[in-house]
Backbone atoms as SQL, in Angstrom:
CREATE TABLE atoms (id INTEGER PRIMARY KEY, chain TEXT, resi INTEGER, resn TEXT, atom TEXT, x REAL, y REAL, z REAL);
INSERT INTO atoms VALUES
  (1, 'A', 1, 'UNK', 'N', 187.623, 164.211, 150.755),
  (2, 'A', 1, 'UNK', 'CA', 188.256, 165.015, 149.745),
  (3, 'A', 1, 'UNK', 'C', 189.010, 165.977, 150.376),
  (4, 'A', 2, 'UNK', 'N', 188.580, 166.296, 151.409),
  (5, 'A', 2, 'UNK', 'CA', 189.198, 167.633, 152.376),
  (6, 'A', 2, 'UNK', 'C', 190.671, 167.451, 152.459),
  (7, 'A', 3, 'UNK', 'N', 191.285, 166.148, 152.476),
  (8, 'A', 3, 'UNK', 'CA', 192.459, 165.698, 152.547),
  (9, 'A', 3, 'UNK', 'C', 193.424, 166.067, 151.630),
  (10, 'A', 4, 'UNK', 'N', 192.601, 166.056, 150.167),
  (11, 'A', 4, 'UNK', 'CA', 193.694, 166.789, 149.197),
  (12, 'A', 4, 'UNK', 'C', 192.989, 168.135, 148.689),
  (13, 'A', 5, 'UNK', 'N', 193.285, 168.913, 149.125),
  (14, 'A', 5, 'UNK', 'CA', 192.401, 170.208, 148.946),
  (15, 'A', 5, 'UNK', 'C', 192.754, 171.130, 147.564),
  (16, 'A', 6, 'UNK', 'N', 194.179, 170.839, 147.188),
  (17, 'A', 6, 'UNK', 'CA', 194.295, 171.464, 146.013),
  (18, 'A', 6, 'UNK', 'C', 194.089, 170.510, 144.842),
  (19, 'A', 7, 'UNK', 'N', 193.918, 169.216, 145.039),
  (20, 'A', 7, 'UNK', 'CA', 193.251, 168.277, 143.820),
  (21, 'A', 7, 'UNK', 'C', 191.507, 168.457, 143.812),
  (22, 'A', 8, 'UNK', 'N', 191.167, 169.020, 145.111),
  (23, 'A', 8, 'UNK', 'CA', 189.389, 169.188, 145.150),
  (24, 'A', 8, 'UNK', 'C', 189.077, 170.519, 144.289),
  (25, 'A', 9, 'UNK', 'N', 190.370, 171.317, 144.621),
  (26, 'A', 9, 'UNK', 'CA', 189.935, 172.852, 143.852),
  (27, 'A', 9, 'UNK', 'C', 190.273, 172.722, 141.991),
  (28, 'A', 10, 'UNK', 'N', 190.977, 171.391, 141.901),
  (29, 'A', 10, 'UNK', 'CA', 191.369, 171.172, 140.624),
  (30, 'A', 10, 'UNK', 'C', 190.177, 170.305, 139.864),
  (31, 'A', 11, 'UNK', 'N', 189.109, 170.153, 140.953),
  (32, 'A', 11, 'UNK', 'CA', 188.091, 169.002, 140.712),
  (33, 'A', 11, 'UNK', 'C', 188.346, 167.827, 140.047),
  (34, 'A', 12, 'UNK', 'N', 189.223, 167.371, 141.192),
  (35, 'A', 12, 'UNK', 'CA', 189.654, 165.848, 141.251),
  (36, 'A', 12, 'UNK', 'C', 188.602, 165.300, 141.966),
  (37, 'A', 13, 'UNK', 'N', 187.617, 164.319, 141.493),
  (38, 'A', 13, 'UNK', 'CA', 187.176, 163.978, 142.886),
  (39, 'A', 13, 'UNK', 'C', 187.366, 162.558, 143.189),
  (40, 'A', 14, 'UNK', 'N', 187.801, 161.522, 142.408),
  (41, 'A', 14, 'UNK', 'CA', 187.963, 160.577, 142.983),
  (42, 'A', 14, 'UNK', 'C', 189.504, 160.119, 143.233),
  (43, 'A', 15, 'UNK', 'N', 190.406, 160.406, 144.156),
  (44, 'A', 15, 'UNK', 'CA', 191.806, 160.148, 144.113),
  (45, 'A', 15, 'UNK', 'C', 192.227, 158.588, 143.996),
  (46, 'A', 16, 'UNK', 'N', 191.058, 157.692, 144.181),
  (47, 'A', 16, 'UNK', 'CA', 191.374, 156.291, 143.974),
  (48, 'A', 16, 'UNK', 'C', 190.984, 156.102, 142.525),
  (49, 'A', 17, 'UNK', 'N', 191.189, 156.822, 141.892),
  (50, 'A', 17, 'UNK', 'CA', 190.899, 156.076, 140.352),
  (51, 'A', 17, 'UNK', 'C', 192.355, 156.403, 139.596),
  (52, 'A', 18, 'UNK', 'N', 193.333, 157.595, 140.050),
  (53, 'A', 18, 'UNK', 'CA', 194.349, 158.049, 139.668),
  (54, 'A', 18, 'UNK', 'C', 195.425, 156.877, 139.777),
  (55, 'A', 19, 'UNK', 'N', 195.914, 156.575, 138.276),
  (56, 'A', 19, 'UNK', 'CA', 196.936, 155.727, 137.975),
  (57, 'A', 19, 'UNK', 'C', 198.387, 156.124, 137.854),
  (58, 'A', 20, 'UNK', 'N', 198.584, 157.235, 137.336),
  (59, 'A', 20, 'UNK', 'CA', 199.787, 158.259, 137.309),
  (60, 'A', 20, 'UNK', 'C', 199.701, 159.556, 137.080),
  (61, 'A', 21, 'UNK', 'N', 200.362, 160.462, 136.539),
  (62, 'A', 21, 'UNK', 'CA', 200.527, 161.809, 136.438),
  (63, 'A', 21, 'UNK', 'C', 201.873, 161.958, 135.996),
  (64, 'A', 22, 'UNK', 'N', 202.053, 162.671, 135.336),
  (65, 'A', 22, 'UNK', 'CA', 203.294, 163.702, 134.577),
  (66, 'A', 22, 'UNK', 'C', 203.469, 165.185, 134.397),
  (67, 'A', 23, 'UNK', 'N', 204.523, 165.639, 134.376),
  (68, 'A', 23, 'UNK', 'CA', 204.847, 167.087, 134.338),
  (69, 'A', 23, 'UNK', 'C', 205.362, 167.745, 133.236),
  (70, 'A', 24, 'UNK', 'N', 205.323, 168.238, 132.491),
  (71, 'A', 24, 'UNK', 'CA', 205.976, 168.568, 131.613),
  (72, 'A', 24, 'UNK', 'C', 206.242, 170.207, 131.403),
  (73, 'A', 25, 'UNK', 'N', 207.059, 170.753, 130.950),
  (74, 'A', 25, 'UNK', 'CA', 207.488, 172.312, 131.034),
  (75, 'A', 25, 'UNK', 'C', 207.202, 172.594, 129.473),
  (76, 'A', 26, 'UNK', 'N', 206.618, 173.731, 129.041),
  (77, 'A', 26, 'UNK', 'CA', 206.735, 174.407, 127.652),
  (78, 'A', 26, 'UNK', 'C', 207.356, 175.918, 127.935),
  (79, 'A', 27, 'UNK', 'N', 208.357, 175.752, 127.333),
  (80, 'A', 27, 'UNK', 'CA', 209.040, 177.085, 127.551),
  (81, 'A', 27, 'UNK', 'C', 208.900, 178.120, 126.198),
  (82, 'A', 28, 'UNK', 'N', 208.602, 179.385, 126.432),
  (83, 'A', 28, 'UNK', 'CA', 208.770, 180.144, 125.512),
  (84, 'A', 28, 'UNK', 'C', 209.343, 181.452, 125.793),
  (85, 'A', 29, 'UNK', 'N', 209.843, 182.006, 124.836),
  (86, 'A', 29, 'UNK', 'CA', 210.490, 183.508, 125.083),
  (87, 'A', 29, 'UNK', 'C', 209.801, 184.148, 126.130),
  (88, 'A', 30, 'UNK', 'N', 208.477, 184.481, 126.445),
  (89, 'A', 30, 'UNK', 'CA', 208.040, 185.303, 127.238),
  (90, 'A', 30, 'UNK', 'C', 207.562, 184.533, 128.623),
  (91, 'A', 31, 'UNK', 'N', 207.142, 182.871, 128.073),
  (92, 'A', 31, 'UNK', 'CA', 206.534, 182.549, 129.558),
  (93, 'A', 31, 'UNK', 'C', 206.922, 181.095, 129.550),
  (94, 'A', 32, 'UNK', 'N', 206.883, 180.426, 130.642),
  (95, 'A', 32, 'UNK', 'CA', 206.926, 179.003, 130.608),
  (96, 'A', 32, 'UNK', 'C', 205.758, 178.771, 131.457),
  (97, 'A', 33, 'UNK', 'N', 205.347, 177.455, 131.063),
  (98, 'A', 33, 'UNK', 'CA', 204.053, 176.945, 131.741),
  (99, 'A', 33, 'UNK', 'C', 204.467, 175.417, 131.978),
  (100, 'A', 34, 'UNK', 'N', 203.873, 174.763, 133.293),
  (101, 'A', 34, 'UNK', 'CA', 203.996, 173.232, 133.342),
  (102, 'A', 34, 'UNK', 'C', 202.740, 172.894, 132.978),
  (103, 'A', 35, 'UNK', 'N', 202.838, 171.565, 132.533),
  (104, 'A', 35, 'UNK', 'CA', 201.718, 170.992, 132.188),
  (105, 'A', 35, 'UNK', 'C', 201.521, 169.723, 132.873),
  (106, 'A', 36, 'UNK', 'N', 200.401, 169.589, 133.858),
  (107, 'A', 36, 'UNK', 'CA', 200.356, 168.407, 134.596),
  (108, 'A', 36, 'UNK', 'C', 199.125, 167.755, 134.256),
  (109, 'A', 37, 'UNK', 'N', 199.699, 166.561, 133.818),
  (110, 'A', 37, 'UNK', 'CA', 198.736, 165.412, 133.073),
  (111, 'A', 37, 'UNK', 'C', 198.550, 164.287, 134.247),
  (112, 'A', 38, 'UNK', 'N', 197.175, 164.029, 134.326),
  (113, 'A', 38, 'UNK', 'CA', 196.641, 163.286, 135.372),
  (114, 'A', 38, 'UNK', 'C', 195.860, 162.078, 134.801),
  (115, 'A', 39, 'UNK', 'N', 196.347, 160.845, 134.887),
  (116, 'A', 39, 'UNK', 'CA', 195.814, 159.679, 133.955),
  (117, 'A', 39, 'UNK', 'C', 195.125, 159.020, 134.915),
  (118, 'A', 40, 'UNK', 'N', 193.757, 158.232, 134.500),
  (119, 'A', 40, 'UNK', 'CA', 192.937, 157.885, 135.445),
  (120, 'A', 40, 'UNK', 'C', 192.912, 156.157, 135.169),
  (121, 'A', 41, 'UNK', 'N', 192.326, 155.261, 136.163),
  (122, 'A', 41, 'UNK', 'CA', 192.313, 153.906, 135.399),
  (123, 'A', 41, 'UNK', 'C', 190.862, 153.696, 135.869),
  (124, 'A', 42, 'UNK', 'N', 190.084, 154.039, 134.585),
  (125, 'A', 42, 'UNK', 'CA', 188.493, 153.977, 134.548),
  (126, 'A', 42, 'UNK', 'C', 188.034, 152.354, 134.278),
  (127, 'A', 43, 'UNK', 'N', 187.020, 152.325, 134.326),
  (128, 'A', 43, 'UNK', 'CA', 186.287, 150.852, 134.230),
  (129, 'A', 43, 'UNK', 'C', 186.147, 150.890, 132.787),
  (130, 'A', 44, 'UNK', 'N', 185.973, 149.446, 131.847),
  (131, 'A', 44, 'UNK', 'CA', 185.563, 149.487, 130.865),
  (132, 'A', 44, 'UNK', 'C', 184.362, 149.983, 130.383),
  (133, 'A', 45, 'UNK', 'N', 183.852, 150.847, 129.430),
  (134, 'A', 45, 'UNK', 'CA', 182.718, 151.469, 129.013),
  (135, 'A', 45, 'UNK', 'C', 182.698, 152.946, 129.837),
  (136, 'A', 46, 'UNK', 'N', 183.250, 153.159, 130.547),
  (137, 'A', 46, 'UNK', 'CA', 183.017, 154.565, 131.495),
  (138, 'A', 46, 'UNK', 'C', 183.231, 155.392, 129.926),
  (139, 'A', 47, 'UNK', 'N', 182.224, 156.547, 130.372),
  (140, 'A', 47, 'UNK', 'CA', 182.148, 158.120, 129.566),
  (141, 'A', 47, 'UNK', 'C', 183.254, 158.859, 130.335),
  (142, 'A', 48, 'UNK', 'N', 183.489, 158.857, 131.122),
  (143, 'A', 48, 'UNK', 'CA', 184.867, 159.792, 131.633),
  (144, 'A', 48, 'UNK', 'C', 185.883, 159.563, 130.968),
  (145, 'A', 49, 'UNK', 'N', 186.607, 160.767, 130.942),
  (146, 'A', 49, 'UNK', 'CA', 188.026, 161.042, 130.256),
  (147, 'A', 49, 'UNK', 'C', 188.828, 160.087, 130.951),
  (148, 'A', 50, 'UNK', 'N', 190.054, 159.437, 130.050),
  (149, 'A', 50, 'UNK', 'CA', 191.211, 158.664, 130.613),
  (150, 'A', 50, 'UNK', 'C', 192.109, 159.603, 131.452),
  (151, 'A', 51, 'UNK', 'N', 191.956, 160.913, 130.937),
  (152, 'A', 51, 'UNK', 'CA', 192.993, 161.644, 131.328),
  (153, 'A', 51, 'UNK', 'C', 192.878, 163.142, 131.300),
  (154, 'A', 52, 'UNK', 'N', 193.353, 163.917, 132.308),
  (155, 'A', 52, 'UNK', 'CA', 192.818, 165.536, 132.156),
  (156, 'A', 52, 'UNK', 'C', 194.170, 166.408, 132.091),
  (157, 'A', 53, 'UNK', 'N', 194.273, 167.347, 131.753),
  (158, 'A', 53, 'UNK', 'CA', 195.957, 168.293, 131.608),
  (159, 'A', 53, 'UNK', 'C', 195.234, 169.372, 132.156),
  (160, 'A', 54, 'UNK', 'N', 196.122, 169.974, 133.069),
  (161, 'A', 54, 'UNK', 'CA', 196.108, 171.234, 133.987),
  (162, 'A', 54, 'UNK', 'C', 197.142, 172.148, 133.711),
  (163, 'A', 55, 'UNK', 'N', 197.104, 173.480, 133.447),
  (164, 'A', 55, 'UNK', 'CA', 198.275, 174.346, 133.002),
  (165, 'A', 55, 'UNK', 'C', 198.584, 175.301, 134.173),
  (166, 'A', 56, 'UNK', 'N', 199.897, 175.374, 134.447),
  (167, 'A', 56, 'UNK', 'CA', 200.171, 176.217, 135.639),
  (168, 'A', 56, 'UNK', 'C', 201.371, 176.905, 134.916),
  (169, 'A', 57, 'UNK', 'N', 201.149, 178.421, 134.952),
  (170, 'A', 57, 'UNK', 'CA', 202.147, 179.474, 134.581),
  (171, 'A', 57, 'UNK', 'C', 203.199, 179.293, 135.815),
  (172, 'A', 58, 'UNK', 'N', 204.399, 179.230, 135.090),
  (173, 'A', 58, 'UNK', 'CA', 205.797, 179.316, 136.245),
  (174, 'A', 58, 'UNK', 'C', 205.906, 180.878, 136.751),
  (175, 'A', 59, 'UNK', 'N', 206.153, 181.107, 137.606),
  (176, 'A', 59, 'UNK', 'CA', 206.697, 182.510, 138.299),
  (177, 'A', 59, 'UNK', 'C', 208.048, 182.932, 137.769),
  (178, 'A', 60, 'UNK', 'N', 208.022, 184.015, 137.126),
  (179, 'A', 60, 'UNK', 'CA', 208.884, 184.830, 137.107),
  (180, 'A', 60, 'UNK', 'C', 210.011, 185.623, 138.008),
  (181, 'A', 61, 'UNK', 'N', 210.930, 185.414, 138.407),
  (182, 'A', 61, 'UNK', 'CA', 211.975, 186.135, 139.443),
  (183, 'A', 61, 'UNK', 'C', 213.216, 186.755, 138.633),
  (184, 'A', 62, 'UNK', 'N', 213.196, 187.850, 139.216),
  (185, 'A', 62, 'UNK', 'CA', 214.478, 188.925, 138.444),
  (186, 'A', 62, 'UNK', 'C', 215.215, 188.983, 139.647),
  (187, 'A', 63, 'UNK', 'N', 216.541, 188.529, 139.503),
  (188, 'A', 63, 'UNK', 'CA', 217.692, 189.156, 140.346),
  (189, 'A', 63, 'UNK', 'C', 218.572, 189.837, 139.972),
  (190, 'A', 64, 'UNK', 'N', 219.410, 190.340, 140.525),
  (191, 'A', 64, 'UNK', 'CA', 220.957, 191.133, 140.053),
  (192, 'A', 64, 'UNK', 'C', 221.639, 189.842, 140.484),
  (193, 'A', 65, 'UNK', 'N', 222.366, 189.631, 139.248),
  (194, 'A', 65, 'UNK', 'CA', 223.418, 188.343, 139.266),
  (195, 'A', 65, 'UNK', 'C', 224.738, 189.182, 139.726),
  (196, 'A', 66, 'UNK', 'N', 225.291, 190.149, 139.257),
  (197, 'A', 66, 'UNK', 'CA', 226.516, 191.151, 139.816),
  (198, 'A', 66, 'UNK', 'C', 225.996, 192.404, 139.687),
  (199, 'A', 67, 'UNK', 'N', 226.428, 192.906, 141.062),
  (200, 'A', 67, 'UNK', 'CA', 226.182, 194.248, 141.674),
  (201, 'A', 67, 'UNK', 'C', 226.714, 195.532, 140.458),
  (202, 'A', 68, 'UNK', 'N', 228.226, 194.831, 140.116),
  (203, 'A', 68, 'UNK', 'CA', 229.048, 195.842, 139.646),
  (204, 'A', 68, 'UNK', 'C', 228.567, 196.070, 138.236),
  (205, 'A', 69, 'UNK', 'N', 228.112, 194.961, 137.421),
  (206, 'A', 69, 'UNK', 'CA', 227.742, 195.066, 135.812),
  (207, 'A', 69, 'UNK', 'C', 226.499, 195.109, 135.813),
  (208, 'A', 70, 'UNK', 'N', 225.640, 195.065, 136.870),
  (209, 'A', 70, 'UNK', 'CA', 224.105, 195.217, 136.798),
  (210, 'A', 70, 'UNK', 'C', 223.430, 194.177, 135.667),
  (211, 'A', 71, 'UNK', 'N', 224.267, 193.028, 136.014),
  (212, 'A', 71, 'UNK', 'CA', 223.612, 191.791, 134.935),
  (213, 'A', 71, 'UNK', 'C', 222.647, 191.475, 135.693),
  (214, 'A', 72, 'UNK', 'N', 221.465, 191.152, 135.025),
  (215, 'A', 72, 'UNK', 'CA', 220.118, 190.418, 135.553),
  (216, 'A', 72, 'UNK', 'C', 220.167, 188.976, 135.181),
  (217, 'A', 73, 'UNK', 'N', 219.350, 188.172, 136.395),
  (218, 'A', 73, 'UNK', 'CA', 219.122, 186.976, 136.123),
  (219, 'A', 73, 'UNK', 'C', 218.053, 186.583, 136.663),
  (220, 'A', 74, 'UNK', 'N', 217.097, 185.584, 135.278),
  (221, 'A', 74, 'UNK', 'CA', 215.741, 185.777, 135.446),
  (222, 'A', 74, 'UNK', 'C', 215.736, 184.023, 135.843),
  (223, 'A', 75, 'UNK', 'N', 215.017, 183.691, 136.713),
  (224, 'A', 75, 'UNK', 'CA', 214.506, 182.662, 136.864),
  (225, 'A', 75, 'UNK', 'C', 213.174, 182.193, 136.911),
  (226, 'A', 76, 'UNK', 'N', 212.427, 181.405, 136.860),
  (227, 'A', 76, 'UNK', 'CA', 211.483, 180.971, 136.708),
  (228, 'A', 76, 'UNK', 'C', 211.050, 179.541, 137.714),
  (229, 'A', 77, 'UNK', 'N', 210.190, 180.077, 138.467),
  (230, 'A', 77, 'UNK', 'CA', 209.446, 179.140, 139.689),
  (231, 'A', 77, 'UNK', 'C', 208.341, 178.554, 139.176),
  (232, 'A', 78, 'UNK', 'N', 208.489, 177.039, 139.843),
  (233, 'A', 78, 'UNK', 'CA', 207.249, 176.273, 139.730),
  (234, 'A', 78, 'UNK', 'C', 206.307, 176.835, 140.787),
  (235, 'A', 79, 'UNK', 'N', 204.960, 176.983, 140.282),
  (236, 'A', 79, 'UNK', 'CA', 203.422, 177.338, 141.010),
  (237, 'A', 79, 'UNK', 'C', 203.559, 176.658, 142.096),
  (238, 'A', 80, 'UNK', 'N', 203.188, 177.407, 143.334),
  (239, 'A', 80, 'UNK', 'CA', 203.076, 177.005, 144.767),
  (240, 'A', 80, 'UNK', 'C', 202.032, 175.896, 144.492),
  (241, 'A', 81, 'UNK', 'N', 200.993, 176.218, 144.215),
  (242, 'A', 81, 'UNK', 'CA', 199.826, 175.490, 144.093),
  (243, 'A', 81, 'UNK', 'C', 200.176, 174.206, 143.174),
  (244, 'A', 82, 'UNK', 'N', 201.032, 174.321, 142.232),
  (245, 'A', 82, 'UNK', 'CA', 201.196, 173.100, 141.618),
  (246, 'A', 82, 'UNK', 'C', 201.971, 172.183, 141.983),
  (247, 'A', 83, 'UNK', 'N', 202.932, 172.586, 143.234),
  (248, 'A', 83, 'UNK', 'CA', 203.575, 172.042, 143.957),
  (249, 'A', 83, 'UNK', 'C', 202.826, 171.399, 145.193),
  (250, 'A', 84, 'UNK', 'N', 201.842, 171.840, 145.607),
  (251, 'A', 84, 'UNK', 'CA', 201.051, 171.543, 146.624),
  (252, 'A', 84, 'UNK', 'C', 200.228, 169.936, 145.755),
  (253, 'A', 85, 'UNK', 'N', 199.845, 170.405, 144.610),
  (254, 'A', 85, 'UNK', 'CA', 199.105, 169.092, 144.136),
  (255, 'A', 85, 'UNK', 'C', 200.246, 167.964, 143.887),
  (256, 'A', 86, 'UNK', 'N', 201.137, 168.188, 143.325),
  (257, 'A', 86, 'UNK', 'CA', 202.215, 167.268, 143.113),
  (258, 'A', 86, 'UNK', 'C', 202.428, 166.189, 144.457),
  (259, 'A', 87, 'UNK', 'N', 202.434, 167.141, 145.473),
  (260, 'A', 87, 'UNK', 'CA', 202.715, 166.389, 146.781),
  (261, 'A', 87, 'UNK', 'C', 201.338, 165.343, 146.927),
  (262, 'A', 88, 'UNK', 'N', 200.335, 165.907, 146.889),
  (263, 'A', 88, 'UNK', 'CA', 198.956, 164.932, 147.322),
  (264, 'A', 88, 'UNK', 'C', 199.290, 163.983, 146.125),
  (265, 'A', 89, 'UNK', 'N', 199.450, 164.195, 145.025),
  (266, 'A', 89, 'UNK', 'CA', 199.491, 163.035, 144.151),
  (267, 'A', 89, 'UNK', 'C', 200.619, 162.070, 144.289),
  (268, 'A', 90, 'UNK', 'N', 201.661, 162.314, 145.083),
  (269, 'A', 90, 'UNK', 'CA', 202.831, 161.550, 145.576),
  (270, 'A', 90, 'UNK', 'C', 202.427, 160.875, 146.597),
  (271, 'A', 91, 'UNK', 'N', 201.583, 161.486, 147.514),
  (272, 'A', 91, 'UNK', 'CA', 200.762, 160.760, 148.697),
  (273, 'A', 91, 'UNK', 'C', 199.811, 159.644, 147.967),
  (274, 'A', 92, 'UNK', 'N', 199.091, 159.935, 147.213),
  (275, 'A', 92, 'UNK', 'CA', 197.743, 159.105, 147.095),
  (276, 'A', 92, 'UNK', 'C', 198.687, 158.060, 146.153),
  (277, 'A', 93, 'UNK', 'N', 199.631, 158.146, 145.106),
  (278, 'A', 93, 'UNK', 'CA', 200.310, 157.200, 144.644),
  (279, 'A', 93, 'UNK', 'C', 201.304, 156.443, 145.473),
  (280, 'A', 94, 'UNK', 'N', 201.739, 156.757, 146.459),
  (281, 'A', 94, 'UNK', 'CA', 202.471, 156.083, 147.693),
  (282, 'A', 94, 'UNK', 'C', 202.140, 154.725, 147.630),
  (283, 'A', 95, 'UNK', 'N', 203.042, 153.552, 148.063),
  (284, 'A', 95, 'UNK', 'CA', 203.051, 152.114, 148.110),
  (285, 'A', 95, 'UNK', 'C', 201.782, 152.410, 149.949),
  (286, 'A', 96, 'UNK', 'N', 202.227, 153.163, 150.708),
  (287, 'A', 96, 'UNK', 'CA', 201.437, 153.157, 152.229),
  (288, 'A', 96, 'UNK', 'C', 200.036, 153.374, 151.563),
  (289, 'A', 97, 'UNK', 'N', 199.867, 154.402, 150.807),
  (290, 'A', 97, 'UNK', 'CA', 198.387, 154.749, 150.875),
  (291, 'A', 97, 'UNK', 'C', 197.714, 153.645, 149.824),
  (292, 'A', 98, 'UNK', 'N', 198.517, 153.069, 148.797),
  (293, 'A', 98, 'UNK', 'CA', 197.724, 151.761, 148.088),
  (294, 'A', 98, 'UNK', 'C', 197.521, 150.872, 149.071),
  (295, 'A', 99, 'UNK', 'N', 198.337, 150.423, 149.914),
  (296, 'A', 99, 'UNK', 'CA', 198.183, 149.418, 150.791),
  (297, 'A', 99, 'UNK', 'C', 197.065, 149.628, 151.505),
  (298, 'A', 100, 'UNK', 'N', 196.933, 150.948, 152.486),
  (299, 'A', 100, 'UNK', 'CA', 195.858, 151.204, 153.108),
  (300, 'A', 100, 'UNK', 'C', 194.645, 151.210, 152.332),
  (301, 'A', 101, 'UNK', 'N', 194.374, 151.748, 151.268),
  (302, 'A', 101, 'UNK', 'CA', 193.247, 151.959, 150.576),
  (303, 'A', 101, 'UNK', 'C', 193.177, 150.459, 149.850),
  (304, 'A', 102, 'UNK', 'N', 193.860, 149.514, 149.706),
  (305, 'A', 102, 'UNK', 'CA', 193.556, 148.246, 149.163),
  (306, 'A', 102, 'UNK', 'C', 192.745, 147.503, 150.562),
  (307, 'A', 103, 'UNK', 'N', 193.366, 147.520, 151.576),
  (308, 'A', 103, 'UNK', 'CA', 192.957, 147.074, 153.081),
  (309, 'A', 103, 'UNK', 'C', 191.722, 147.328, 153.246),
  (310, 'A', 104, 'UNK', 'N', 191.335, 148.817, 153.239),
  (311, 'A', 104, 'UNK', 'CA', 189.987, 149.151, 153.207),
  (312, 'A', 104, 'UNK', 'C', 189.048, 148.905, 152.431),
  (313, 'A', 105, 'UNK', 'N', 189.424, 148.482, 150.877),
  (314, 'A', 105, 'UNK', 'CA', 188.521, 148.186, 149.869),
  (315, 'A', 105, 'UNK', 'C', 187.881, 146.792, 150.377),
  (316, 'A', 106, 'UNK', 'N', 189.002, 145.681, 150.710),
  (317, 'A', 106, 'UNK', 'CA', 189.069, 144.271, 151.115),
  (318, 'A', 106, 'UNK', 'C', 188.135, 144.105, 152.253),
  (319, 'A', 107, 'UNK', 'N', 188.689, 144.896, 153.337),
  (320, 'A', 107, 'UNK', 'CA', 187.436, 144.804, 154.334),
  (321, 'A', 107, 'UNK', 'C', 186.142, 145.144, 154.276),
  (322, 'A', 108, 'UNK', 'N', 186.047, 146.266, 153.142),
  (323, 'A', 108, 'UNK', 'CA', 184.497, 146.696, 152.814),
  (324, 'A', 108, 'UNK', 'C', 184.191, 145.615, 152.049),
  (325, 'A', 109, 'UNK', 'N', 184.686, 144.686, 151.154),
  (326, 'A', 109, 'UNK', 'CA', 184.073, 143.603, 150.613),
  (327, 'A', 109, 'UNK', 'C', 183.625, 142.487, 151.231),
  (328, 'A', 110, 'UNK', 'N', 184.682, 142.096, 151.870),
  (329, 'A', 110, 'UNK', 'CA', 184.280, 141.139, 153.380),
  (330, 'A', 110, 'UNK', 'C', 183.027, 141.486, 153.949),
  (331, 'A', 111, 'UNK', 'N', 182.712, 142.880, 154.588),
  (332, 'A', 111, 'UNK', 'CA', 181.716, 143.077, 155.382),
  (333, 'A', 111, 'UNK', 'C', 180.236, 142.681, 154.630),
  (334, 'A', 112, 'UNK', 'N', 180.377, 143.264, 153.037),
  (335, 'A', 112, 'UNK', 'CA', 179.149, 142.999, 152.272),
  (336, 'A', 112, 'UNK', 'C', 178.811, 141.559, 152.062),
  (337, 'A', 113, 'UNK', 'N', 180.006, 140.576, 151.830),
  (338, 'A', 113, 'UNK', 'CA', 180.069, 139.303, 151.436),
  (339, 'A', 113, 'UNK', 'C', 179.383, 138.587, 152.876),
  (340, 'A', 114, 'UNK', 'N', 179.552, 139.226, 154.148),
  (341, 'A', 114, 'UNK', 'CA', 179.078, 138.565, 155.367),
  (342, 'A', 114, 'UNK', 'C', 177.444, 138.838, 155.270),
  (343, 'A', 115, 'UNK', 'N', 177.391, 140.078, 154.853),
  (344, 'A', 115, 'UNK', 'CA', 175.999, 140.348, 154.792),
  (345, 'A', 115, 'UNK', 'C', 175.037, 139.943, 153.995),
  (346, 'A', 116, 'UNK', 'N', 175.489, 139.908, 152.659),
  (347, 'A', 116, 'UNK', 'CA', 175.266, 138.690, 151.749),
  (348, 'A', 116, 'UNK', 'C', 174.638, 137.391, 152.209),
  (349, 'A', 117, 'UNK', 'N', 175.678, 136.753, 152.691),
  (350, 'A', 117, 'UNK', 'CA', 176.091, 135.575, 152.956),
  (351, 'A', 117, 'UNK', 'C', 174.652, 135.573, 154.267),
  (352, 'A', 118, 'UNK', 'N', 174.592, 136.278, 155.005),
  (353, 'A', 118, 'UNK', 'CA', 173.868, 136.257, 156.292),
  (354, 'A', 118, 'UNK', 'C', 172.361, 136.265, 155.998),
  (355, 'A', 119, 'UNK', 'N', 172.035, 137.351, 154.794),
  (356, 'A', 119, 'UNK', 'CA', 170.660, 137.337, 154.378),
  (357, 'A', 119, 'UNK', 'C', 170.393, 136.177, 153.574),
  (358, 'A', 120, 'UNK', 'N', 171.341, 135.026, 152.787),
  (359, 'A', 120, 'UNK', 'CA', 171.026, 134.443, 152.240),
  (360, 'A', 120, 'UNK', 'C', 170.343, 132.817, 153.446),
  (361, 'A', 121, 'UNK', 'N', 171.508, 132.900, 154.387),
  (362, 'A', 121, 'UNK', 'CA', 171.582, 131.990, 155.109),
  (363, 'A', 121, 'UNK', 'C', 170.043, 131.851, 155.896),
  (364, 'A', 122, 'UNK', 'N', 169.525, 133.385, 156.066),
  (365, 'A', 122, 'UNK', 'CA', 168.188, 133.584, 156.824),
  (366, 'A', 122, 'UNK', 'C', 167.076, 133.075, 155.924),
  (367, 'A', 123, 'UNK', 'N', 166.972, 133.330, 154.554),
  (368, 'A', 123, 'UNK', 'CA', 166.054, 132.891, 153.195),
  (369, 'A', 123, 'UNK', 'C', 166.085, 131.521, 153.390),
  (370, 'A', 124, 'UNK', 'N', 167.230, 130.340, 153.281),
  (371, 'A', 124, 'UNK', 'CA', 167.168, 129.123, 153.436),
  (372, 'A', 124, 'UNK', 'C', 166.504, 128.516, 154.562),
  (373, 'A', 125, 'UNK', 'N', 166.983, 129.286, 155.946),
  (374, 'A', 125, 'UNK', 'CA', 166.201, 128.795, 157.168),
  (375, 'A', 125, 'UNK', 'C', 164.930, 129.014, 156.601),
  (376, 'A', 126, 'UNK', 'N', 164.293, 130.352, 156.216),
  (377, 'A', 126, 'UNK', 'CA', 162.938, 130.289, 155.923),
  (378, 'A', 126, 'UNK', 'C', 162.392, 129.127, 155.369),
  (379, 'A', 127, 'UNK', 'N', 163.071, 128.887, 154.160),
  (380, 'A', 127, 'UNK', 'CA', 162.531, 127.359, 153.121),
  (381, 'A', 127, 'UNK', 'C', 162.497, 126.308, 154.131),
  (382, 'A', 128, 'UNK', 'N', 163.288, 126.450, 155.001),
  (383, 'A', 128, 'UNK', 'CA', 163.146, 124.909, 155.730),
  (384, 'A', 128, 'UNK', 'C', 162.138, 124.902, 156.758),
  (385, 'A', 129, 'UNK', 'N', 161.910, 126.002, 157.103),
  (386, 'A', 129, 'UNK', 'CA', 160.954, 126.130, 158.495),
  (387, 'A', 129, 'UNK', 'C', 159.452, 125.792, 157.567),
  (388, 'A', 130, 'UNK', 'N', 159.272, 126.182, 156.146),
  (389, 'A', 130, 'UNK', 'CA', 158.034, 125.803, 155.577),
  (390, 'A', 130, 'UNK', 'C', 158.014, 124.655, 155.211),
  (391, 'A', 131, 'UNK', 'N', 158.900, 124.118, 155.049),
  (392, 'A', 131, 'UNK', 'CA', 158.972, 122.362, 155.009),
  (393, 'A', 131, 'UNK', 'C', 158.100, 121.590, 156.068);
């Protein structure tokens, strides 16, 4: 999880369970908030939540639009932490990561299958020797 520092700080522990995410902006007169919703692919019967929501306030930046009229321009910028989290989520959900993760899972399953088959073969050999 060290690879995904922002997600770790958000207490997202199993990135391989993330199915998708969405970001929505709530605009009020005095504040703007980005809401990140992370949706998980959980096994049937899991007691863990299907999704989590995180709120990130936008940063208010004020700049002079025209020096002659002193007109002020207000901009709301996305939180740098949210930008990092989205970058990590994009990496997790990218095809490259998915293919690598799928390959890792397949190789692990093959190793387990070989191990189980080896134990079964030894058991059967033991039965044959008893005859």
